[in-house]
C-alpha positions as CSV (number, residue, x, y, z in Angstrom):
1,M,84.8,75.9,164.9
2,T,84.5,74.4,168.4
3,G,84.7,70.7,169.0
4,S,81.2,70.5,170.2
5,L,79.8,72.3,167.2
6,R,81.8,70.2,164.9
7,A,80.5,67.1,166.5
8,E,76.9,68.2,166.3
9,L,77.3,69.0,162.6
10,L,78.9,65.6,162.0
11,V,76.0,63.9,163.7
12,M,73.5,65.8,161.5
13,R,75.5,65.0,158.4
14,K,75.6,61.3,159.3
15,R,71.8,61.2,159.9
16,A,71.2,62.8,156.5
17,S,73.5,60.4,154.8
18,T,71.8,57.5,156.5
19,W,68.4,58.6,155.3
20,I,69.7,59.1,151.8
21,L,71.2,55.7,151.7
22,L,68.1,54.1,153.1
23,G,66.0,55.9,150.5
24,I,68.2,54.7,147.6
25,W,68.3,51.1,149.0
26,T,64.5,51.0,149.4
27,T,63.9,52.4,145.9
28,L,66.3,49.8,144.3
29,A,64.8,46.9,146.3
30,L,61.3,48.0,145.2
31,V,62.2,48.5,141.6
32,F,64.1,45.2,141.2
33,A,61.7,43.1,143.3
34,Y,58.3,44.4,142.2
35,V,58.2,47.2,139.6
36,V,60.3,45.6,136.9
37,P,58.9,42.0,137.3
38,Y,55.3,43.3,137.5
39,A,55.8,45.5,134.4
40,Q,57.2,42.5,132.6
41,Y,54.1,40.5,133.6
42,L,51.8,43.2,132.4
43,N,53.6,43.1,129.0
44,G,53.0,39.4,128.7
45,S,56.5,38.1,129.6
46,T,56.6,34.4,130.5
47,Q,59.8,35.0,132.5
48,S,57.9,37.0,135.1
49,P,54.8,35.1,136.3
50,L,52.4,36.8,138.7
51,Q,53.2,34.5,141.5
52,D,56.7,36.0,141.8
53,V,55.4,39.3,143.0
54,L,52.6,38.0,145.3
55,P,52.9,38.1,149.1
56,R,53.6,34.3,149.4
57,N,57.0,34.8,147.6
58,M,57.8,38.1,149.3
59,V,61.0,36.8,151.0
60,G,62.5,35.4,147.9
61,A,61.6,38.5,145.8
62,L,63.2,40.9,148.3
63,M,66.3,38.8,149.2
64,G,67.8,39.0,145.7
65,G,68.9,42.6,146.2
66,F,70.8,42.2,149.5
67,P,74.0,40.5,148.3
68,F,75.1,43.4,146.1
69,F,73.0,46.5,145.9
70,G,72.1,46.5,149.6
71,G,75.6,45.4,150.4
72,V,77.3,48.2,148.6
73,L,75.1,50.8,150.3
74,A,75.8,49.1,153.7
75,L,79.5,49.3,152.9
76,M,79.1,53.1,152.3
77,L,77.2,53.4,155.6
78,G,80.0,51.6,157.4
79,V,82.6,53.9,155.8
80,L,80.7,57.0,156.8
81,A,80.3,55.7,160.4
82,F,84.0,55.8,160.9
83,G,85.7,57.6,158.0
84,S,83.8,60.9,158.5
85,E,85.3,61.1,162.0
86,Y,88.8,61.3,160.5
87,G,87.7,64.0,158.0
88,W,86.1,66.2,160.7
89,G,88.9,65.6,163.2
90,T,86.5,64.4,165.9
91,L,87.9,60.9,166.5
92,K,90.8,62.1,168.6
93,T,88.4,64.1,170.8
94,L,86.2,61.0,171.3
95,F,89.2,59.0,172.3
96,T,90.4,61.5,174.8
97,Q,87.0,62.2,176.4
98,R,85.5,58.7,176.4
99,P,86.5,55.5,178.2
100,G,88.9,54.0,175.7
101,R,89.2,53.3,172.0
102,L,87.6,49.9,172.0
103,H,84.7,51.2,174.0
104,V,84.0,53.9,171.5
105,F,84.6,51.3,168.7
106,G,82.0,48.9,170.2
107,A,79.5,51.7,170.7
108,K,79.8,52.8,167.1
109,L,79.4,49.2,165.9
110,L,76.3,48.8,168.0
111,A,74.8,51.9,166.5
112,L,75.7,50.7,163.0
113,A,74.2,47.3,163.6
114,T,70.9,49.0,164.9
115,A,70.8,51.1,161.7
116,L,71.1,48.0,159.6
117,I,68.0,46.5,161.3
118,A,66.1,49.5,160.0
119,F,67.5,48.9,156.5
120,V,66.1,45.4,156.6
121,I,62.7,46.0,158.2
122,V,61.9,49.0,156.1
123,V,62.5,47.1,152.9
124,F,60.4,44.2,154.0
125,A,57.6,46.5,155.1
126,I,57.6,48.3,151.7
127,G,57.8,44.9,150.0
128,A,54.8,43.7,151.9
129,L,52.8,46.7,150.9
130,A,53.8,46.4,147.3
131,S,53.0,42.7,147.1
132,Y,49.7,43.2,148.8
133,A,48.7,46.0,146.4
134,I,49.5,43.8,143.4
135,A,47.6,40.9,144.8
136,V,44.5,43.1,145.4
137,R,44.8,44.6,142.0
138,E,45.0,41.2,140.3
139,G,42.3,39.6,142.4
140,A,44.8,37.0,143.7
141,D,44.7,35.2,147.0
142,V,46.7,37.0,149.7
143,A,48.8,34.3,151.4
144,W,51.9,35.4,153.4
145,P,55.1,33.4,153.9
146,S,55.5,31.4,157.1
147,L,56.8,33.2,160.2
148,L,59.9,31.0,160.3
149,L,60.8,31.9,156.7
150,L,60.2,35.6,157.3
151,L,62.5,35.5,160.4
152,R,65.1,33.7,158.4
153,G,64.9,36.2,155.7
154,L,65.2,39.1,158.1
155,A,68.2,37.5,159.8
156,A,69.9,36.6,156.5
157,G,69.4,40.1,155.1
158,W,70.9,41.7,158.3
159,L,73.9,39.4,158.2
160,I,74.7,40.2,154.6
161,L,74.4,43.9,155.2
162,A,76.5,43.6,158.4
163,V,79.3,41.9,156.6
164,W,79.5,44.6,153.9
165,A,79.2,47.3,156.6
166,A,82.0,45.8,158.6
167,F,84.1,45.7,155.4
168,G,83.4,49.5,155.1
169,V,84.4,50.1,158.7
170,L,87.7,48.2,158.1
171,L,88.4,50.3,154.9
172,A,87.6,53.5,156.7
173,V,90.1,52.6,159.5
174,L,92.8,51.5,157.1
175,F,92.5,54.6,154.9
176,R,91.5,57.0,157.7
177,G,88.8,58.7,155.6
178,T,85.8,58.2,153.4
179,A,86.6,59.0,149.7
180,L,89.3,56.4,149.2
181,A,87.6,53.8,151.4
182,V,84.4,54.0,149.4
183,G,86.3,53.9,146.1
184,V,88.3,50.9,147.1
185,G,85.2,49.1,148.4
186,I,83.1,49.7,145.3
187,L,86.1,48.8,143.1
188,Y,86.5,45.5,145.0
189,A,82.8,44.7,144.7
190,L,82.6,45.4,141.0
191,V,86.0,44.4,139.7
192,I,87.5,41.8,142.0
193,E,84.4,39.9,143.0
194,G,82.3,40.8,139.9
195,L,85.0,40.1,137.3
196,L,86.3,36.9,138.9
197,S,82.8,35.6,139.5
198,A,82.0,36.1,135.8
199,L,85.3,34.4,134.8
200,A,84.5,31.5,137.0
201,T,81.9,30.3,134.6
202,Q,84.6,29.9,132.0
203,V,87.6,29.0,134.1
204,S,86.8,26.2,136.5
205,L,90.0,26.8,138.5
206,L,88.4,29.9,139.9
207,D,85.4,28.1,141.4
208,S,87.1,27.4,144.7
209,L,88.2,31.0,145.0
210,V,84.9,32.5,144.1
211,E,83.1,30.2,146.6
212,L,84.8,32.2,149.4
213,F,83.7,35.6,148.1
214,V,81.1,37.6,150.0
215,R,78.9,37.9,147.0
216,A,78.9,34.2,146.3
217,S,78.0,33.4,149.9
218,G,75.4,36.1,150.0
219,Y,73.7,34.9,146.8
220,S,73.9,31.3,147.9
221,L,72.3,32.2,151.2
222,V,69.3,34.0,149.6
223,V,68.8,31.4,146.9
224,G,68.2,28.9,149.8
225,L,65.4,31.3,151.0
226,G,63.6,31.4,147.7
227,A,65.4,34.0,145.6
228,S,65.7,33.1,142.0
229,A,69.2,32.0,140.8
230,D,68.2,33.0,137.2
231,D,67.3,36.5,138.4
232,A,70.7,36.7,140.2
233,G,72.4,36.3,136.9
234,D,70.5,39.2,135.3
235,R,71.0,42.1,137.8
236,G,73.4,44.4,135.9
237,P,76.5,45.1,137.9
238,G,75.2,42.9,140.7
239,S,74.8,39.8,138.5
240,F,76.0,36.5,139.8
241,S,75.7,33.2,137.9
242,G,77.6,30.9,140.3
243,P,79.2,28.9,141.6
244,F,76.6,28.6,144.5
245,V,77.5,26.9,147.7
246,G,75.4,25.2,150.4
247,G,73.5,27.3,153.0
248,E,75.7,26.1,155.9
249,Q,78.9,27.0,154.1
250,A,77.6,30.4,153.0
251,L,76.5,31.1,156.6
252,L,79.9,30.1,158.0
253,V,81.8,32.2,155.4
254,L,79.7,35.3,156.1
255,V,80.0,35.0,159.9
256,S,83.8,34.5,159.5
257,Y,84.1,37.6,157.4
258,L,82.1,39.6,159.8
259,A,84.3,38.5,162.7
260,L,87.5,39.1,160.7
261,F,86.6,42.6,159.5
262,V,85.5,43.7,163.0
263,L,88.6,42.2,164.8
264,V,91.1,43.6,162.3
265,A,89.5,47.1,162.3
266,G,89.4,47.1,166.1
267,W,93.0,46.0,166.4
268,R,94.2,48.6,163.8
269,L,92.2,51.4,165.5
270,R,93.6,50.5,168.9
271,R,97.2,50.4,167.7
272,R,97.3,53.3,165.2
273,D,97.7,57.0,165.8
274,V,94.6,58.9,164.9
275,A,96.1,62.3,164.8
């Protein structure tokens, strides 16, 4: 198989994978933010009032899925963006035909960041349609969140996904592939952060450690935008019951992780043989 044909097939595979991940993420966000709460409301549950699924609370309803479910899918997207290059043997060709490793690295990061914008906007668009449909069906007033809150939600959602995607990029570079990188990433999200976060409610000494986790910072950031802390503690494998931190600390931790993951991945890619 020629290098050009291999590259074209890889691009097609990446596009298909991106659409699949986007479809899964959109479905999960819609189910957890609207389908399940609205079904509980129709069944007379007092824990899911109608106002939670109306347009006014759209930002808070959608943001709850970003720290874990959206994050894990973004991690997989980050792994595929770089790890698949190793599997198909196209990375060495890119480095020999393009102007430098860091230039290629930066271009790929820019493409990944752009794809994450679509992941955020599509979910918010679907959420707006779902909340509007529920409001019309129930005869409720259609009042939308303020523009400032909406922009803050979009920015926070992108930042959380970007941190997880950068973590996926780092794992792909370290393990030079996709399978092990995805496995380690999901294992970390479920076992390390998930288990220690659960134990923190029983062992107070773990609080300071958990406050520095990506999940803790992500949930703290979205709770400040209207997401329910109670709902965060009842999301299956993505459950988080605290400790929560202030919005400024959460933002600082996430930005620091984003910079750290990108810098380490770029340094390792520049110094390591890709053959």
